[in-house]
C-alpha positions in Angstrom: 5.8 -28.3 14.9 8.2 -25.3 15.4 8.4 -22.1 17.5 7.7 -18.7 15.8 9.3 -17.0 19.1 12.7 -15.4 18.0 15.3 -16.6 20.6 17.6 -13.3 20.1 16.8 -11.5 23.2 18.3 -8.2 21.6 15.7 -8.8 18.8 13.0 -9.2 21.0 14.0 -6.1 23.1 14.4 -4.1 20.0 11.1 -5.2 18.7 9.1 -4.7 22.0 10.8 -1.0 22.0 9.6 -0.4 18.4 6.2 -1.8 19.0 5.6 0.0 22.2 2.1 -1.1 23.8 0.0 -2.8 21.2 -3.7 -2.9 20.6 -5.0 -5.9 19.1 -8.5 -5.8 18.0 -10.3 -9.2 17.4 -7.5 -10.7 19.8 -9.5 -13.6 21.0 -10.0 -14.7 17.3 -7.9 -17.6 15.2 -5.2 -15.2 13.9 -5.6 -12.6 16.6 -4.8 -15.0 19.5 -1.7 -16.3 18.0 -0.3 -12.5 17.7 -1.1 -12.1 21.1 0.7 -15.0 22.3 3.7 -13.9 20.2 3.8 -10.3 21.3 3.5 -11.3 25.0 6.1 -14.1 24.5 8.7 -11.1 23.5 7.7 -9.0 26.4 5.4 -6.7 24.6 2.6 -5.0 26.6 -0.5 -5.9 25.0 -4.3 -4.8 25.0 -7.1 -6.8 23.3 -10.3 -5.5 22.3 -12.8 -8.3 21.3 -16.7 -8.3 22.0 -16.3 -12.3 21.4 -18.9 -12.6 18.8 -16.6 -15.0 17.0 -13.5 -15.3 19.1 -13.1 -17.5 22.1 -12.0 -16.1 25.7 -10.4 -19.7 26.1 -7.6 -18.9 23.3 -6.3 -16.2 26.0 -7.1 -17.4 29.2 -3.4 -18.6 30.1 -2.5 -14.9 29.9 -4.9 -13.7 32.4 -2.3 -13.6 35.1 0.4 -11.8 32.9 0.6 -8.1 34.1 1.4 -7.0 30.6 -2.0 -8.4 29.3 -5.2 -6.6 29.4 -8.5 -7.7 27.9 -11.5 -5.4 27.0 -14.6 -7.0 26.3 -15.8 -4.0 24.0 -17.0 -3.4 20.6 -15.6 -1.1 17.8 -18.9 0.4 17.5 -18.5 2.2 20.5 -16.1 5.2 20.1 -15.5 6.0 23.8 -14.3 2.4 24.5 -11.9 2.2 21.3 -10.7 5.6 22.5 -10.0 4.3 26.0 -8.5 1.3 24.6 -6.2 3.2 22.3 -4.7 5.4 25.3 -0.7 4.9 25.4 -0.7 2.5 22.3 1.7 2.7 19.7 0.9 -0.1 17.5 -2.5 -1.7 16.3 -3.0 -5.1 14.7 -6.4 -4.7 13.5 -7.7 -8.4 13.4 -11.2 -7.9 13.9 -13.4 -8.9 11.0 -15.9 -11.1 9.7 -14.1 -14.2 8.5 -16.5 -15.9 6.2 -16.2 -15.4 2.5 -19.5 -17.5 1.6 -21.9 -15.8 3.4 -21.8 -12.1 1.8 -23.7 -13.2 -1.0 -27.1 -13.7 1.2 -26.3 -11.2 4.0 -24.0 -8.2 2.3 -24.5 -6.0 5.2 -22.6 -8.2 7.6 -19.2 -7.6 5.8 -19.9 -4.2 5.5 -20.5 -3.7 9.2 -18.0 -5.9 10.5 -15.3 -5.1 8.0 -15.7 -1.6 6.5 -17.7 0.4 9.1 -15.5 -0.9 12.1 -12.3 -0.3 10.4 -13.2 3.4 9.7 -14.7 3.5 13.4 -11.2 2.5 14.5 -9.3 4.7 12.0 -11.2 7.8 13.3 -10.0 7.1 16.7 -6.6 6.1 15.8 -5.9 9.6 13.8 -6.7 11.5 17.3 -4.4 8.9 19.2 -0.5 8.5 19.4 -0.7 5.4 17.1 2.5 5.2 14.9 1.9 1.9 13.1 -1.4 -0.2 11.7 -1.1 -3.5 10.7 -4.0 -5.0 8.6 -4.8 -8.6 7.3 -6.4 -8.1 4.0 -6.8 -11.1 1.7 -5.9 -12.7 -1.5 -9.6 -12.2 -2.5 -9.1 -8.4 -3.4 -7.3 -9.8 -6.6 -10.5 -11.6 -8.0 -9.8 -14.0 -10.7 -6.5 -12.3 -11.7 -4.9 -13.4 -15.1 -1.2 -13.8 -13.5 -0.7 -16.5 -11.4 1.5 -16.6 -9.0 -0.1 -13.1 -8.4 2.2 -10.1 -7.2 1.0 -7.2 -5.0 1.4 -4.7 -8.0 -1.4 -6.9 -9.9 -4.4 -4.6 -11.2 -6.8 -3.7 -11.6 -8.1 -5.2 -8.3 -11.5 -6.7 -9.2 -12.9 -8.8 -6.4 -15.8 -11.1 -7.1 -17.2 -11.5 -3.5 -18.5 -9.1 -1.1 -15.9 -10.3 1.4 -13.1 -9.2 -1.1 -14.9 -5.9 -1.7 -14.9 -5.4 2.0 -11.3 -6.0 2.4 -10.2 -3.7 -0.6 -12.3 -1.1 1.0 -10.5 -1.3 4.1 -7.3 -1.3 2.4 -8.1 2.2 0.8 -9.4 3.5 4.0 -6.1 2.5 5.7 -4.1 3.9 2.8 -6.0 7.3 2.7 -5.4 7.6 6.6 -1.8 6.6 6.5 -0.9 9.3 4.2 -3.4 12.2 5.4 -2.4 11.8 8.9 0.9 10.2 9.0 0.6 6.7 10.1 2.8 3.9 8.9 0.5 1.1 7.5 1.4 -2.8 6.8 -1.3 -4.5 4.6 -0.8 -8.3 4.6 -2.8 -10.1 1.6 -3.5 -13.6 3.2 -3.8 -16.9 1.3 -6.0 -19.3 3.3 -4.8 -19.6 6.9 -5.2 -22.7 8.6 -4.5 -24.4 11.9 -5.6 -24.8 15.3 -8.3 -22.6 16.8 -9.8 -22.1 13.2 -13.6 -22.5 13.0 -14.1 -22.0 9.5 -12.9 -23.0 6.2 -12.9 -25.9 4.0 -11.2 -28.4 6.5 -13.3 -27.7 9.5 -16.3 -27.9 7.4 -15.1 -31.3 6.1 -14.4 -32.5 9.7 -17.8 -31.4 10.8 -19.7 -33.1 7.7 -17.8 -36.4 8.3 -18.6 -36.3 12.2 -22.2 -36.5 11.0 -21.7 -38.9 8.3 -18.5 -40.9 8.0 -19.6 -42.6 4.7 -20.4 -39.7 2.5 -18.7 -36.5 2.2 -20.2 -33.5 -0.1 -17.7 -31.5 -1.8 -18.9 -27.8 -2.8 -18.1 -27.4 -6.5 -16.4 -29.6 -8.7 -13.6 -30.3 -6.0 -10.8 -29.0 -8.7 -10.6 -25.6 -7.1 -7.0 -25.1 -6.5 -5.7 -22.6 -3.8 -2.6 -22.1 -1.7 -3.2 -22.7 2.1 -0.5 -21.4 5.1 -0.4 -22.7 8.3 -1.1 -20.2 11.2 2.5 -20.6 12.7 4.0 -19.4 9.0 1.7 -16.7 8.8 2.4 -15.4 12.3 6.1 -15.8 11.6 5.7 -13.7 8.4 4.3 -10.7 10.2 7.1 -10.7 13.0 9.6 -11.1 10.2 8.6 -8.1 8.4 8.3 -6.1 11.5 11.7 -7.1 12.6 13.4 -6.6 9.2 11.4 -4.1 7.3 12.5 -0.5 7.1 9.4 1.5 6.1 9.9 3.5 3.0 6.4 4.3 2.0 3.4 5.2 4.2 2.1 1.8 3.1 3.7 -1.5 2.4 1.5 -4.5 1.3 2.9 -8.0 1.6 1.4 -11.4 0.2 1.7 -14.0 2.7 1.2 -17.5 1.5 2.8 -20.8 0.3 4.7 -21.7 -2.6 2.1 -24.0 -4.1 -1.5 -24.6 -4.2 -3.7 -27.8 -3.6 -7.2 -28.7 -4.9 -10.2 -29.4 -2.8 -10.5 -33.1 -3.4 -6.9 -33.6 -2.4 -8.0 -31.8 1.0 -10.8 -34.0 1.3 -8.6 -37.0 1.1 -6.2 -35.8 3.6 -9.1 -35.0 6.2 -10.5 -38.5 5.7 -7.1 -40.2 6.4 -6.5 -37.9 9.3 -9.8 -39.1 10.9 -8.8 -42.9 9.9 -11.9 -43.2 7.4 -11.8 -45.4 4.6 -13.8 -45.8 1.6 -15.5 -42.4 2.1 -17.7 -41.7 -1.1 -16.7 -38.3 -2.0 -19.6 -36.2 -3.7 -19.4 -33.0 -5.6 -22.5 -31.1 -5.2 -22.4 -29.4 -8.6 -21.0 -26.0 -9.6 -23.0 -23.0 -9.0 -22.2 -22.2 -12.5 -20.7 -24.1 -15.4 -17.2 -23.7 -14.5 -17.0 -25.4 -11.4 -16.9 -23.0 -8.3 -18.4 -23.8 -5.1 -20.3 -20.8 -4.4 -21.0 -17.5 -5.8 -18.1 -15.3 -5.3 -15.8 -18.6 -5.1 -12.3 -17.9 -6.4 -11.4 -21.3 -8.5 -7.4 -20.7 -8.5 -5.4 -18.7 -6.3 -1.6 -18.6 -5.6 0.2 -15.7 -4.5 3.6 -14.4 -5.5 5.7 -14.1 -2.1 9.2 -12.9 -3.4 8.5 -9.6 -2.0 8.4 -11.0 1.7 10.9 -13.8 1.0 13.5 -10.8 0.1 13.1 -10.2 3.9 14.4 -13.4 4.8 10.9 -15.3 5.4 9.7 -18.2 3.6 7.1 -20.6 4.7 8.2 -23.7 6.2 5.0 -25.8 5.1 3.7 -26.7 1.6 0.1 -26.4 1.1 -0.2 -30.0 1.4 2.0 -30.3 4.6 -0.2 -27.4 6.0 -3.4 -28.9 5.4 -2.1 -32.1 6.9 -1.0 -30.6 9.9 -3.9 -28.5 10.3 -6.3 -31.4 9.8 -4.7 -33.2 12.8 -4.8 -30.1 14.9 -8.4 -29.3 14.0 -9.6 -32.9 14.8 -7.9 -32.5 18.0 -9.5 -29.5 18.8 -12.8 -30.8 18.2 -12.0 -34.2 20.3 -10.8 -32.0 23.2 -14.0 -29.7 23.2 -16.0 -32.9 23.4 -14.4 -34.3 26.0 -14.4 -31.0 28.1 -18.1 -30.7 27.1 -18.8 -34.3 28.6 -16.8 -33.5 31.7 -18.8 -30.4 32.4 -22.0 -32.2 31.8 -21.2 -34.9 34.0 -20.6 -32.5 37.1 
């Protein structure tokens, strides 16, 4: 494993001055907590606004004694709390979002409320503040099922096939309009599947949980041939800060794809997880597609591979392939779950 912290003190100092005080919404979540770790390691003053609906305060506990860290257990639905959180803030990482792609079909109001409405609420307060820069994690799902793979940032039209993807593209449009109307600089990062320790959703986590319940048989959604890019969380975080360090904003909005340089199918992921858990002879069973083309659920994009050449021109490149990222993330998540179970037993024994 490698450290994403820049060692050059001058770079850290320059970045700290450029970012000023940073607000991270959803900072107790998977990606958000890594952003907080990285910012504080560079000496940046950080505020976190999170209602802990899906994040975990344990991800941030090591920072409680840091004078440059402030945690606000608040909700973006509360304009006064958001206004208060934005005081003296120069940069916003808006990481608060509903992370699950699949459930939008059954409950379309959830991605609307948690993604679109909350983003609007935040932007309304941002335009009345002194915020200069706004960073937003979008998703590869905004491309829908593109004809061009790897898919570049200028591909169009954008026709998402899931409610989650639709909510992300709506947020992109809101941010773009606010940036051009109110003079904010915006960065949009269209992410491939981000994986690693602290993640609590996605195919790897699902497989681990299933195998804990039944280590003889593993059900795979769809035909297992769906093939997508996976990027380790450390690569993902490094891409954000590489961009902030080296990018000179020429437009009000800059869009970057963030992913690996290859892709991996679901059956291969299942085999990696089984090997990580030291399970042999597991029967891999495809549940059958929801349609005649093999996808795992309504809104599932079968093939995804992002063109990351724009971000690579800034000097960043992923250190892990999709396979290596999945192998590392599988080990990390198994360790996460084992450590959680040990802690739970210790608490129960008290």
